[in-house]
C-alpha positions in Angstrom: 15.5 47.6 16.7 13.0 45.2 15.1 12.5 41.5 15.5 13.9 40.7 12.1 17.1 38.9 11.3 19.0 37.4 8.3 21.6 35.3 10.1 19.6 32.1 10.0 18.6 30.7 6.6 16.1 32.8 4.7 15.5 35.0 7.8 13.3 35.2 10.8 10.6 37.8 11.3 8.2 38.3 14.2 5.3 40.8 13.6 2.4 42.3 15.6 -1.2 41.6 14.5 -2.4 44.2 17.0 -5.2 41.8 18.1 -6.6 41.8 14.6 -6.8 39.0 12.0 -5.5 40.8 8.9 -1.9 39.8 8.3 -1.5 42.7 5.9 -2.0 45.1 8.8 0.7 43.5 11.0 3.5 45.9 12.1 7.0 45.5 13.6 7.7 45.4 17.3 10.4 47.9 18.1 12.8 48.4 21.0 15.2 51.3 21.6 18.1 49.4 23.0 17.7 45.8 21.7 17.0 44.6 25.3 13.6 43.0 24.9 12.4 43.1 28.5 9.0 44.4 27.3 6.7 42.8 29.9 3.4 44.7 30.1 -0.4 44.0 30.4 -0.6 43.6 26.6 1.9 40.6 26.9 4.4 42.2 24.5 6.9 39.8 26.0 5.4 37.1 23.8 7.0 38.7 20.8 10.6 37.9 21.8 9.4 34.6 23.1 8.1 33.7 19.7 11.2 35.0 18.1 13.6 33.0 20.3 11.4 29.9 20.0 11.7 30.2 16.2 15.4 30.6 16.4 15.7 27.6 18.7 13.6 25.5 16.3 15.6 26.6 13.2 18.9 25.8 15.1 17.6 22.5 16.3 16.7 21.2 12.8 19.7 22.9 11.1 22.5 21.9 13.5 21.3 18.4 14.3 19.9 17.2 11.0 21.0 19.7 8.3 17.3 20.6 7.7 16.9 24.3 6.9 13.7 26.1 7.8 10.4 24.3 7.6 10.8 23.2 4.0 14.5 22.4 3.9 14.8 25.2 1.3 15.6 28.0 3.8 12.3 29.8 3.4 11.7 32.7 5.8 10.2 31.9 9.1 7.4 34.3 9.8 5.6 34.6 13.2 2.5 36.7 13.9 1.6 37.3 17.5 -1.2 39.2 19.2 -3.6 37.5 16.8 -7.3 38.3 17.4 -8.9 39.0 20.8 -8.9 36.3 23.5 -7.6 33.7 21.0 -6.6 30.6 22.8 -4.8 28.8 20.0 -1.7 28.7 17.8 -1.5 27.3 14.2 0.6 26.8 11.1 -1.2 27.7 7.9 1.3 26.5 5.3 3.4 29.7 5.2 3.6 31.1 8.7 3.0 30.7 12.4 0.2 32.5 14.2 0.0 32.9 18.0 -2.9 34.0 20.1 -2.6 35.7 23.5 -4.8 33.1 25.3 -8.5 33.1 26.1 -8.0 34.3 29.7 -9.5 31.1 31.2 -7.8 27.8 30.1 -5.0 29.4 28.1 -3.9 31.9 30.7 -1.1 33.5 28.6 0.2 33.8 25.1 0.9 30.5 23.3 4.5 31.4 22.4 6.4 28.8 24.5 9.4 26.7 23.2 7.3 23.6 22.8 4.4 25.4 21.0 6.8 27.2 18.6 8.6 23.9 17.8 5.2 22.2 17.4 3.8 24.6 14.9 7.0 24.8 12.8 7.2 21.0 12.7 3.8 21.0 11.0 5.7 22.7 8.2 8.5 20.2 8.3 6.0 17.4 8.0 4.1 19.1 5.2 7.3 19.3 3.2 8.6 15.8 4.0 6.2 12.9 4.7 3.1 15.1 3.9 1.0 13.1 6.4 -2.7 13.9 5.6 -4.3 15.7 8.5 -7.1 13.1 9.2 -7.4 9.7 10.7 -4.2 7.8 11.7 -2.0 9.8 9.3 -3.3 13.0 10.9 -2.7 11.6 14.4 0.9 10.9 13.4 1.2 14.4 11.9 0.1 15.9 15.2 2.3 13.6 17.2 5.4 14.5 15.3 4.7 18.1 16.2 4.3 17.3 19.8 7.5 15.2 19.7 9.6 17.9 18.2 8.0 20.6 20.2 9.4 18.9 23.3 12.6 18.2 21.5 13.1 21.9 20.8 12.3 22.7 24.4 14.8 20.2 25.7 17.4 21.5 23.2 16.9 25.1 24.1 16.3 24.7 27.9 17.3 21.2 29.0 17.2 22.1 32.7 13.5 23.0 32.6 11.5 20.7 30.4 8.6 18.3 31.0 6.4 15.7 29.2 3.4 18.0 29.3 2.4 19.9 26.1 1.9 23.6 26.8 2.1 23.8 30.6 3.5 27.4 30.6 0.5 28.9 28.7 -2.1 26.9 30.8 -0.9 27.8 34.3 0.9 24.4 34.6 -2.1 22.3 33.5 -0.9 21.4 30.0 -3.1 20.2 27.1 -1.6 16.7 26.5 0.8 14.4 28.4 3.3 12.2 26.6 4.2 10.2 29.7 0.6 9.4 30.5 -1.8 10.5 27.7 -4.8 9.0 29.5 -4.9 11.8 32.1 -6.3 13.9 29.2 -8.4 11.0 28.0 -6.1 10.5 25.0 -5.1 6.9 24.2 -1.7 5.8 25.5 -2.1 2.5 23.8 -3.5 1.6 20.4 -7.0 0.2 21.0 -7.3 1.2 24.7 -10.5 2.7 26.1 -9.6 6.1 24.8 -8.7 5.1 21.2 -11.5 6.0 18.8 -10.9 5.3 15.1 -11.2 8.4 13.0 -11.3 10.6 16.2 -9.7 14.0 16.6 -6.1 13.9 15.5 -5.0 15.6 18.7 -6.5 12.8 20.8 -5.2 9.8 18.8 -1.7 11.3 18.6 -1.3 10.0 22.2 -0.2 6.6 21.0 3.0 7.8 19.2 3.5 10.4 21.9 3.6 7.7 24.5 5.9 5.6 22.2 8.4 8.4 22.1 8.3 8.9 25.9 8.9 5.2 26.5 11.6 5.0 23.9 13.3 8.1 25.4 12.9 7.5 29.1 12.4 3.7 29.3 9.6 1.9 31.2 8.6 -1.4 32.6 4.9 -2.0 33.0 1.7 -3.7 31.8 -0.2 -1.8 29.1 -3.9 -1.3 28.8 -4.2 -4.4 26.6 -2.7 -6.5 29.4 0.7 -7.0 27.7 3.8 -6.8 29.9 6.8 -4.9 28.4 10.2 -3.6 29.4 12.0 -1.0 27.4 15.4 0.4 28.1 15.3 4.1 27.2 17.6 5.5 24.5 17.6 9.1 25.7 16.5 12.2 23.8 19.2 12.3 21.1 18.7 8.8 19.7 14.9 8.7 20.1 14.6 12.1 18.3 16.9 11.0 15.5 14.8 7.9 14.9 11.6 9.9 14.8 13.1 12.5 12.5 14.3 10.0 10.0 11.0 8.2 10.1 9.1 11.4 9.3 11.4 12.9 6.7 12.7 9.7 4.9 10.1 6.9 5.0 6.5 7.9 5.9 4.1 9.0 3.1 0.8 11.0 3.1 -1.4 8.0 3.9 0.9 6.2 6.4 -0.8 4.7 9.5 0.5 3.5 12.9 1.6 0.1 11.5 3.7 2.0 8.9 5.1 4.3 11.6 6.2 1.2 13.6 7.8 -0.6 10.7 9.7 2.5 9.4 10.8 3.6 12.9 12.5 0.2 13.3 14.0 0.6 9.8 15.2 4.1 10.8 16.8 2.8 13.9 18.5 0.1 11.8 19.7 2.7 9.3 21.2 4.9 12.1 22.5 2.4 14.6 22.7 -0.9 12.8 20.7 -4.1 12.5 20.0 -6.1 15.7 21.4 -3.3 17.9 19.8 -2.3 21.2 18.4 0.8 19.4 16.6 -1.3 16.9 15.3 -3.7 19.5 14.1 -1.1 21.9 12.4 0.8 19.1 10.3 -2.3 18.3 9.6 -3.0 22.0 8.5 0.6 22.6 5.9 0.1 19.8 4.8 -3.1 21.4 4.4 -1.2 24.7 1.8 1.0 23.1 -0.1 -1.8 21.4 1.3 -1.5 17.8 3.0 -4.7 16.5 4.7 -7.6 18.3 7.5 -7.7 20.8 11.0 -8.0 19.2 11.9 -11.6 18.6 14.8 -13.6 17.1 12.2 -15.7 15.3 11.2 -13.5 12.3 7.8 -13.6 10.7 7.5 -12.6 7.0 4.5 -10.7 5.9 3.7 -8.2 3.1 1.1 -6.7 0.9 1.1 -4.9 -2.4 -0.9 -2.1 -4.0 -2.0 -2.0 -6.7 -1.6 -5.5 -7.9 -4.2 -6.0 -10.7 -3.6 -4.3 -14.1 -5.1 -4.2 -17.6 -1.8 -4.0 -19.4 2.0 -4.0 -19.2 4.3 -2.5 -18.0 2.9 -2.1 -14.5 4.6 -0.9 -11.3 3.7 -2.4 -8.0 4.6 -1.0 -4.5 5.3 -3.7 -1.9 4.6 -2.9 1.8 6.6 -5.0 4.3 4.9 -5.7 7.6 7.3 -8.4 8.8 8.5 -8.7 12.4 12.0 -9.4 13.7 13.7 -8.9 10.4 17.3 -7.9 10.1 17.5 -8.2 6.3 15.1 -8.9 3.5 15.2 -10.6 0.1 12.4 -10.2 -2.4 11.7 -12.5 -5.3 9.0 -10.9 -7.6 8.1 -14.0 -9.6 9.4 -12.7 -12.9 13.1 -13.2 -12.2 13.5 -9.8 -10.5 14.8 -9.4 -6.9 15.5 -6.7 -4.3 17.0 -6.4 -0.8 15.1 -3.1 0.0 12.7 -3.2 2.9 9.8 -1.9 0.8 10.6 -2.0 -2.9 8.7 -1.1 -6.0 8.9 -3.4 -9.0 7.9 -3.1 -12.7 6.4 -6.1 -14.4 6.9 -5.9 -18.2 4.7 -8.8 -19.5 1.1 -10.0 -19.0 0.6 -12.9 -16.7 0.1 -13.9 -13.0 3.1 -13.6 -10.6 3.8 -15.1 -7.2 6.1 -12.7 -5.2 8.1 -14.1 -2.3 9.7 -12.4 0.7 12.5 -14.0 2.7 13.2 -12.4 6.1 16.4 -13.1 8.0 16.4 -12.5 11.8 19.1 -11.3 14.0 20.4 -14.9 14.8 20.3 -16.0 11.1 16.9 -17.7 11.4 14.8 -17.2 8.2 11.1 -17.1 7.4 9.5 -16.8 4.0 6.1 -15.9 2.6 4.9 -16.6 -0.9 1.7 -15.1 -2.3 0.5 -17.3 -5.2 -0.8 -15.4 -8.2 -0.8 -12.2 -6.2 0.0 -9.8 -9.0 -2.0 -10.0 -12.2 -1.5 -8.3 -15.5 -4.6 -9.2 -17.5 -6.7 -7.5 -20.1 -9.8 -7.9 -18.0 -9.2 -8.5 -14.3 -12.1 -8.6 -11.9 -12.2 -7.8 -8.2 -14.6 -7.5 -5.2 -13.5 -5.0 -2.5 -15.1 -4.3 0.8 -14.4 -0.8 2.0 -12.9 -0.2 5.5 -15.0 1.0 8.4 -13.0 4.2 8.3 -10.4 5.4 5.8 -9.8 5.3 2.1 -9.1 2.7 -0.6 -7.5 3.2 -4.0 -8.7 0.8 -6.8 -6.8 0.4 -10.0 -8.8 -2.6 -11.3 -10.6 -2.5 -14.7 -13.8 -4.2 -13.6 -15.2 -5.3 -10.3 -17.6 -4.8 -7.4 -17.3 -2.3 -4.5 -19.1 -3.1 -1.2 -19.8 -0.9 1.7 -18.0 -1.6 5.0 -20.7 -4.2 5.9 -19.8 -6.3 2.9 -23.0 -8.3 1.9 -24.5 -7.4 5.3 -25.8 -4.1 6.6 -23.2 -1.4 7.3 -22.5 -0.4 10.8 -22.9 3.1 12.5 -20.0 5.6 12.4 -18.5 4.4 9.2 -16.7 7.0 7.0 -15.3 5.3 3.9 -13.9 6.6 0.6 -12.9 4.8 -2.6 -10.9 6.4 -5.4 -11.3 4.4 -8.7 -8.6 5.1 -11.2 -7.7 2.3 -13.6 -4.5 2.9 -15.5 -5.0 4.6 -18.9 -8.8 4.6 -18.5 -10.7 7.0 -20.8 -13.9 6.7 -18.7 -15.5 4.9 -15.8 -19.0 3.4 -15.6 -20.7 3.0 -12.2 -23.7 0.6 -11.9 -25.5 0.4 -8.6 -26.8 -3.1 -8.2 -28.0 -2.4 -4.7 -28.5 0.9 -3.1 -29.8 1.6 0.5 -29.2 4.4 2.9 -30.7 5.2 6.3 -32.7 8.3 5.7 -31.7 11.5 7.5 -28.5 10.0 8.8 -26.3 8.7 5.9 -25.2 9.9 2.5 -23.2 9.0 -0.5 -21.2 11.6 -2.6 -19.7 10.9 -6.0 -17.0 13.3 -7.2 -16.0 13.3 -10.9 
């Protein structure tokens, strides 16, 4: 008997790297009677562990959400165990899962537990849904979704023995992260707390959404690290998981950040359970508990942005980003006669001119708030702009002419900045860069231009 099956989607296979790193040299595990009680000093028991963990992950996504394999296309799920010597890690590389046997010190056994298997395969789910870029806040969200659904798979497969620690079984109970209290591993449990570092390791900053998921699931009443008192009635695993799954697979995009995750989690709860329901309200309050956004209120506040919004010609399509709070429904007026009721619409302007879009937000009690941005969208043959780069992160510019300033604006830039700007005007044949002022701190800082 081999650890290969065809009964689930495109199949599940678990292979033996024989403590090497060449996948082409991996071989089958075999068993004479199909009873895989193969505990031995080489940890061969990790092979059926990885196989069962993969089965449980496939079943979880397929039976609960109709999502098949990592890509929703029923691609084969391939696991490689006994990877390298004293390898204390597990990873998804875009096509397969790889598991080490532990380093013998911190990772005391193979990393083939339910939560780790669910974690790694979820990286594939994220890659083929939201596509969250593995850096900065989008990377922290990517890593967090893997933690969330790693624990979800563990709870699905073995509800009587689960915890809020990530990886306790392969670390002699210690774990590597905590969802109930990320700060015990010096990860932020609240956006902007003492452990939050912009642009830091994605595993660390994942703690914010991890803690949101814990609070939304289990409920909590406390004062967070920012001094804000909150009270959240837990929704339980099933509802919290469904909200997180819909957020990741329906709404978020590669560059989404924590504010996006909050807004679309609330929208996901609204889609699943209805507007102004306890599920929607507790989703918002759980984000408030971890320092992202405001507490739910019956007094809505309309707010939005658009990108891009300056163009050299028509037609031009603008994507609107809704950052309102307390909204049960939305009405957009784009300034050219067009309207929409979508939370975050796109709109195509067909004529040159300046337009003043307006958003009207209706709250749960019928109270309304509106926000009009005068001359916010411009279609002109020669628009100009001046943009200051963020301290960390990227900016996309579609303007035809303008100025780009470093994160310090007209003042000196600060330490630990890491900014990127992508300049791509619509239909441009070429781009000219003129450096009016150019200063860098020698031996520390640099500028790179990619064509």
